[in-house]
ZADRENFI-984263 format. One record per residue (C-alpha): x, y, z; residue in one letter. Coordinates in steps of 0.25 Angstrom, whole numbers, plus 2048, in hexadecimal, padded with zeros to 3 digits. Example, Ala and Ser with C-alpha at 12.3 -4.5 7.8 and 13.67 -1.06 7.14 Angstrom:
BEGIN
8317EE81FA 8377FC81DS 
END
This chain:
BEGIN
839099B0FM 83B092B02A 841084B03A 850081AFFP 84F07CAF1A 85E079AEDG 86406FAF6L 861060AF6P 85605EB00A 854051B08E 84F045B01A 84F03CB0DA 844031B0CG 841033AFEA 844027AF5E 843024AE7C 846016AE1S 84F013AD5E 84300FACEE 83B01BAD1A 846024ACDL 84801DAC0A 83901FABDA 83A02DAC0A 846030AB8L 83F029AACA 832031AADD 83803FAB0V 841043AA4P 84C04BAABE 84A047AB9L 858041ABAA 85D04FAB8R 855054AC4L 85A049ACCL 86804BAC8E 86705AACCT 861056AD9D 863048ADEP 85B04AAEAY 84E04AAE2L 85003BADEK 847036AE9P 83C03EAE3Y 83E03AAD4A 830033AD5P 82A040AD9D 830047ACCF 82C03BAC4Q 81D03CAC9R 81D04CAC7R 82304BAB9Y 81903FAB5K 80D047ABAR 812053AB2F 81404BAA6N 807043AA7Q 7FF050AA8T 806056A9CL 803049A95T 7F404AA99D 7F3058A94I 7F9054A87G 7EF049A85E 7E3050A8AN 7E505FA86E 7EF05DA7AG 7FB062A83G 7FF06CA8DI 800077A82D 7F1076A7FR 7ED073A8EF 7F4080A92S 7EB088A88R 7DF088A91G 7DD097A90Y 7DA096A82E 7CD08FA84S 7C9091A93F 7C309EA96G 7BD0A7A8CV 7C20A9A7EH 7BE0B0A71R 7BD0A7A65C 7C00AAA57A 7B20ACA54D 7B00B6A5FG 7A90ADA68G 7AE0A9A76L 7B309BA7BY 7B2099A8AC 7B708DA92K 7B908AAA1E 7BC07FAAAW 7B207EAB5A 7B006FAB9P 7A8073AC5G 79E07CABEA 790078ABAE 78F083AB0G 79808EAAAV 79409BAA4F 79A0A8A9EL 7950B5AA2T 7990C4AA1G 7970D1A9AD 7940CAA8DF 7870C4A92N 7830CFA9DD 7880C5AA7W 77D0BBAA5N 7830AFAADP 77E0A3AA5F 77C0A8A96S 7890A2A92Y 78B093A98P 79708BA95Y 79607DA90K 79B072A99K 7A7069A93L 7AE05EA99D 7B805FAA4Y 7B106BAABG 7B3074A9FK 7A907EA9AW 7A9086A8DE 7A1091A86L 7A1097A78Y 79B0A5A77I 7980A8A68P 79C0B6A63P 7920C2A61K 78C0C3A53Q 7970CDA4FN 7A10C2A53R 7A60CAA5ES 7A90C4A6BV 79E0C3A76L 7A70C5A81V 7B10D1A7DP 7BE0D4A84H 7BC0DBA91G 7AF0D4A95S 7AC0CFAA3K 7AA0C0AA4L 7A60B6AAFK 7A40A7AAFL 7980A2AB6V 799094ABDI 78E08CAC2R 793083ACCS 78E075AD0K 78707BADCS 780085AD2G 788091AD7E 78A09CACCI 7980A0ACCL 79F0ACAC5Y 7AD0A9AC1R 7B90AEAB8I 7BE0A4AAES 7CB09EAB3P 7D10A1AA5W 7CD0B0AA6A 7D80B9A9FK 7D40C6AA5Y 7CD0C9AB2V 7CC0D7AB9T 7C50DEAC5R 7BD0EAAC4E 7BE0F5ACEG 7BB0F0ADCS 7B60E2AD7N 7BB0D7AE0V 7BA0CCAD5N 7C10CCAC7Y 7B90CDABAD 7BC0C3AAEW 7BF0CCAA2I 7BF0C6A94Q 7CD0CAA8FW 7CD0C9A80D 7D30D6A7AP 7D20D9A6CE 7E10DBA6CY 7EA0D3A75S 7F80D6A78Y 8020D1A6EK 8100CDA74F 81B0D4A6DK 8270CEA74H 82C0BFA75S 82E0B9A82K 83D0BAA88P 8460AEA89K 8470A8A96K 8510B0A9EP 85E0A9AA3K 85E0B0AB0G 8500B3AB5L 84F0C1ABCR 8400C3AC0I 8390CFAC4Y 82D0CBACCE 8220D5AC9S 8140D9ACCH 80D0E2AC2V 8030E8ACCG 80D0EDAD6I 8170F2ACBS 813101ACDS 81710AAD8Y 80910FAD8E 7FF109AE2G 7F7102AD8K 7F70F5ACFI 8010F7AC4A 7FE0F2AB6S 8040E9AACY 8070F6AA3K 80E0FDAAFH 8170F0AB1F 81A0F0AA2T 81E0FEAA1C 824101AAEN 8290F4AB5V 82E0ECAA9L 8390F6AA5P 83E0F5AB4R 83E0E6AB4I 8460E7AA7K 8500F1AACD 8520E9AB9L 8570DDAB1G 84C0D3AB4Y 8490CAAA8N 83C0C4AAEC 82F0C9AB4I 8260C1ABDQ 8180C7ABDL 8100C4ACAM 8010C6ACCA 7FD0C5ABDI 7F30BAABEM 7E60C0AC2E 7E40C0AD1H 7D80C7AD8A 7E00CBAE4Y 7EB0D5AE1Y 7F20D3AEFA 7F40C4AECS 8000C8AE4F 7FA0C0AD8G 7FA0B3ADFY 7EB0B1AE0Q 7E70AFAD2I 7D90B0ACDT 7DA0B0ABES 7E60A8AB9F 7E50ACAAAF 7E20BBAADA 7EE0C5AAEA 7EB0CEABAS 7E20DAAB5S 7E60E3AC0R 7F20E6AB8Y 7EC0E8AABG 7E80E0A9FT 7ED0D2A99P 7F30DAA8DE 7FB0E3A96E 8010D7A9EL 8050D1A90K 80B0DFA8DE 8130DEA9AL 8190D0A97V 81C0D4A88D 8230E0A8CT 82B0D8A96A 82F0CFA8BH 8330DAA83S 83D0DDA8EM 8420CFA8EG 83B0CCA9BI 8350BFA9ET 8270C0AA5V 8230B5AAFL 8150B4AB5L 8130B1AC4D 8090A5AC2V 8000A1ACDV 7FB092ACBH 7FD08EAD9S 7F0093ADEH 7E409CADBA 7DC0A6AE1S 7CF0A2AE9K 7C70ACAE2N 7BB0A6ADBS 7B40B1AD4E 7C00B6ACDD 7C90AAACFG 7CA09BACCL 7C5096ADAN 7B708FAD9M 7B7092ACAF 7AC087AC7D 7A6087AD5G 7AF07DADAT 7BC07FAE2E 7C3074ADAS 7C3079ACCC 7D107EACAY 7D507BAD9F 7D606FAE2H 7CA06CAEAY 7CA06EAF9G 7D6072B02P 7E006EAF7R 7DA079AEEG 7DE085AF8T 7EB08AAFCH 7EA08DB0BL 7F4098B0CL 7F009FAFFW 7E109DB00D 7E109AAF1S 7DD08EAE8R 7E6083AE3L 7E607DAD5F 7E306FAD2A 7EF06DACAY 7EB05FAC5A 7DE064ABFS 7DE063AB0W 7D7070AAEE 7E0077AB9V 7EC073AB1L 7E6079AA5R 7E3086AACF 7F0088AB2L 7F9083AA6L 7F108CA9DS 7F3097AA7N 802095AA6I 801096A97R 7F80A2A96W 8020ABA9DW 80D0A6A94L 8060A8A87E 7FB0B3A8AE 8040BCA92Y 8120B8A8DG 8180B4A9BF 8250ADA9BD 8220A4AA7G 81D0A3AB5F 8210A4AC4R 81809AACAF 81309EAD7D 810095AE3G 817089ADDV 819083AEBT 80A083AEES 80807CAE1M 813071AE4L 80E06CAF1Y 801068AF7H 805070B03H 80707CAFBH 81407FB03G 80B083B0FI 813081B1CG 81F07AB14E 82D07FB17N 833077B0BF 840073B12S 84606DB05G 84405EB08D 840058AFBY 835050B01H 82D05EB01E 82D05EAF2Y 828050AEFF 81C047AF4G 80E04AAF7L 80F058AFBQ 81205CAECV 806060AE3D 80A059AD7E 7FE05EACFD 80306CAD1A 811067ACEL 80C061AC1T 80606EABDY 813076AC0I 81A06CAB7M 81006EAACL 81007DAADA 81F07EAACN 81F074AA0H 81407DA99L 81C08AA9CV 829084A97H 82307DA8BT 81B089A86L 827093A88Y 83408DA8BP 83A09AA90D 82F09CA9AS 83309CAA9I 82C096AB5T 82F099AC4I 82A091AD0A 827098ADDE 82908CAE6D 82E08EAF4V 82F07FAF6S 83C07CAEDG 836070AE7M 841069ADFP 840068AD0A 835073ACFL 83E07AAC6C 84406EABFS 83F06AAB1P 832062AB0I 83A058AA8S 842055AB6Q 835054ABDG 836062AC2G 82B06DAC2G 831075AB6G 832083ABCF 83E08BAB7D 841092AC4Y 83C092AD3R 83C09EADCL 84709EAE6A 83E0A1AF1M 84709FAFDA 8500AAAF9I 8470B6AFCP 8440AFB09D 8520AFB0DK 8550BEB0AW 8480C1B12I 84D0B8B1EQ 85B0BFB1EL 8560CDB1EL 84B0CAB29K 8530C1B32E 8620C4B31Y 86C0D0B31K 8750D1B24D 8810CCB2CE 87A0C0B30D 8760BCB22W 87B0AEB1EN 8820AEB11M 88109FB0FG 87209FB12N 8700A9B08I 8780A2AFDV 871095B01Y 86309BAFFT 8670A1AF2L 86D095AECT 86408AAF2N 85D086AE5R 85B079ADER 865076AD3Y 860079AC5L 85307EACAE 85308DAC7K 84F097AD2C 84A0A6AD1I 8510ADADDA 84C0B9AE3Y 84E0C2AEFA 8400C6AF1E 8330C5AE8S 8250CAAEAH 8240C1AF6D 82E0C9AFEQ 8270D6AFAA 8190D3AFFL 8140DAB0BV 8170D3B18G 8260D1B13D 8300DAB0EK 8390DCB02T 8480DAB03L 84A0E9B02A 8400EBB0DF 8460E1B16W 8530E8B14L 84F0F6B15M 8410F7B1AD 83C105B1FA 84910CB1AE 84510AB0CM 83B115B0EY 84511FB13T 85311CB0FN 853117B00M 856125AFBS 864127AF5V 865135AFBL 86612FB09T 872127B0EP 871117B0FF 86C112B1CT 871105B21P 8630FEB1EV 862104B10I 870101B0DD 86F0F2B12R 8620F0B0BG 8660F5AFDI 8730EDAFDQ 86D0E0B02L 8610E2AF9H 86B0E1AEDK 8730D6AF2M 8670CDAF6I 8620CEAE8R 86F0CCAE1L 8730C0AE8I 8650BAAE6T 8650BDAD8H 8730B7AD6A 8730ABADFL 8640A7AE1G 8600A1AD4G 85E0A1AC5E 8540ACAC5G 8520B8ACDY 8450BFAD1L 8410CDAD7N 8340D3ADAF 8310E0AD4M 8360ECADCG 83F0E4AE5N 84B0E6ADCE 84C0F4AE1F 8480F1AF0G 8390F5AEFH 8340FAAFCP 8290F4B04E 8210E8B02W 8160E4AF8L 8080E4AFDD 7FC0E3AF3F 7EF0EBAF6P 7E60E4B00R 7DD0E6B0BK 7E80E5B15G 7EF0F2B0FN 7E30F9B0BN 7E40F5AFDE 7F10FDAFBS 7FA0FCAEFY 805103AF7H 80E0F7AF8Y 8090F0AEBA 8120F8AE2R 8210F9ADDR 828106ADFQ 831106AD3F 832115AD4H 83C113AE0L 84610DAD8T 845118ACDD 848122AD8D 857126AD7D 85612BAE5L 85211EAEBL 85B112AEER 852108AE7Y 85810AADAK 865104ADFF 85E0F7AE2L 8570F8AD4N 8650FAACDN 86B0EEAD4F 8600E5AD0D 8600E9AC2R 86F0E7AC1D 86F0DAAC8M 8650D5ABEN 86C0DAAB2K 8790D4AB6L 8720C7AB7E 86D0C9AA9E 87C0CBAA5R 8820C0AADC 8770B6AAFG 8790B0ABDW 86B0ACABEL 86D0A2AB2S 87A09EAB7A 87D091AC0P 87B093ACFQ 88509CAD6A 892097ADCH 89209DAEAV 8A109EAEFS 89F0A6AFCE 8940A8B07K 89C0AEB12H 8940B0B1FE 89D0B9B26D 8A00C2B1AN 8920C1B15K 8980BFB07I 8910B6AFCI 8980B4AEFA 8950ABAE3F 8960AAAD4E 88C0A8AC9R 88C0ABABAA 89B0AFABBS 8970BAAC5L 89D0BBAD3L 8920C0ADDF 8970C5AEBI 88E0CAAF6F 8920D0B03N 8860D0B0CF 88E0D5B18H 8880E1B1EP 8950E8B21S 8A10E1B1CK 8A80E4B0FS 8B30DBB0AY 8C00E0B03T 8C70D5AFAD 8BD0CBAFDY 8C00BEAF6R 8B50B8AEEV 8B60AAAE7G 8B30A8AD8T 8B409DACET 8B80A6AC2L 8C60ACAC1P 8C60BAABAG 8C30C9ABCK 8B70CEAC3Y 8AF0DBAC3K 8A30DFACBI 8960DFAC2V 88C0E1ACEL 88E0E8ADBD 8830EBAE5S 88B0F6AEBD 88B0FEADFA 88510CAE0A 87A10AAD6E 8750FFADFY 875107AECG 883101AF0G 88F108AF6H 898107AEAK 8A3100AF1R 8A80F8AE5L 8B00FCAD9D 8AA0F5ACDH 8B70F7AC5N 8BE0EEACET 8C30E1AC8E 8C40D4AD0F 8CD0C9ACCF 8CB0BBAD0S 8D70B3AD4E 8D90A4AD5P 8D80A4AE4F 8CE09AAE9E 8C309FAF2H 8B6099AF7N 8B808DAEEN 8B9096AE2C 8C6095AD9P 8C80A4AD8C 8C50B0AE1S 8C50BFAE1L 8C60CBAEBL 8BA0D4AECV 8B60E0AF4Y 8A80DDAF9I 8A00E8B01P 8960E5B0BN 8880E2B06R 88C0E1AF8V 88A0D8AECA 8930D7AE1L 8940CFAD4I 8A10CEACDL 8A20C9ABFR 8AE0C2AB9N 8B20CBAADV 8BB0C1AA7D 8AF0B8AA3L 8A60BBA97P 89C0C6A9AN 
END
């Protein structure tokens, strides 16, 4: 369960003298604003001061030693292998533990030692290979390459450059090959980046599973077949998972082997660029799921033991290994690791045109304990002190500074289960600099309710608390379910609601069964209340908008390498004879109404009612009146609902409508007039018919559209 992140936590025992507070306020430009927002953080002002000073000092050091973060983050322009203007090749690597470095490949018949690198200061190595006599390049596009590392113990190691831009695996080969990617004609972007959306509606996507066929789908397939669906559904942002190259497909993209290479299993780098460019042409923002929290333990085709030592890119000893993930952990204080990771951020923004990032595993980065065995009660002591990895936090601040300096419209999202205060506050306040954090407690709450309680026992106050419990002025991405809930071993919301009956009773030619009726109605209600009340952005995992049946399971030994569950069955929602279309229609219209009315960018909702016996939740946001009746059997005639706005109201979204698989119990021509009758601490109120298991949105038609 994610920790509560909205209410003040205990600060008992923490102290901060007036002198220390004054010093912190003097050093951190806008710390006063943060402390005004949350006075409970005052005892920790010295922590924010120290964090900000470390960030600022590192930025200053980069300026003095590298000419600024702009130049520092262009490491990919010199490291790796590059074609020069004269047709020669310039090659550069950082391998501080190596005794010798060589380049080999197709170009020299795999002679391991004929092209030695020259040793430079600070563990760097360089090599210049002149062109052929006809000025053509010696290592053409598509050639296979390897680095040969002679370790201090004399061992000869074959490695892929950490800066490799393309790697692929042939046939049944276990390891990836490094391919020199230098096409004669590279993709030219035709469309500009979209402006940052006011209300972020994210379609979390995985290219490989985007086909209904039992195979790995391609970038081309996603561009041609899935992007139009996303546009039609009203999402204005895509979050692409599993793009950074990962040798093990079933890792869902979270065990990265080549950080600068777009996964070749879906196609070429140029085809990924076309995907991003096409999304931009539709006005869709594209985010990359970036994994800088850890790296694969692979050595022959990963970063591990790159120069023959375990401490090249990672911490030495136990600190360098994540016990649960069995992966390597970056040494964020290392100068060259900072260069590598910041350059990686810039590479995806500039080479591929991504518009920002969802940072995976931020909790693991923030703490020396990596969140293992921690419950995160919300006590502020948990977020400060020796357990915080301030090297990693400094990197996070630098990464956010870089992203927002390069492209002010870029978006960064933190996947943090701990609820660290100020993670999504500006760096100038001493915060982490993220734009949003994932509201990870919300899907846990829905799964808990569906697993442990009958509808009639759902606690309305607890639902509202979970949906509104977020830190003031730190924006959240709300979601009812993401890829995490779809994975094998768990169930999607649709499967929790309807289970085996999804295989037999989803045809419109058969009568509603109680299970399917309940499932379809609650699926819509859960998603709408999460969308409207849960945050400043909304996320949906691909296919879940129409209640995708079954879980997600990648091919692996445990399932005989089957692709049966590693696919998305979009054809189900295209079939007019199946009820999946109703959920798809509702998801589309919910998004498009938000686009018109802008509740995600409006201030947090005013909740006027959370009635436990009636199972009614009512609130206002963006001048809309939202009413939810979660009661499994009771409908209410002339139910009084409070409102702050006088005037005439009409229904603009009704989950009970026929096009959404509802029972058509409401007349959309009905006009509702508020009266100056105080109700639930609202100055006005109106009378509404609310059928059971129905969500309604009423709009005040007297206000400007």
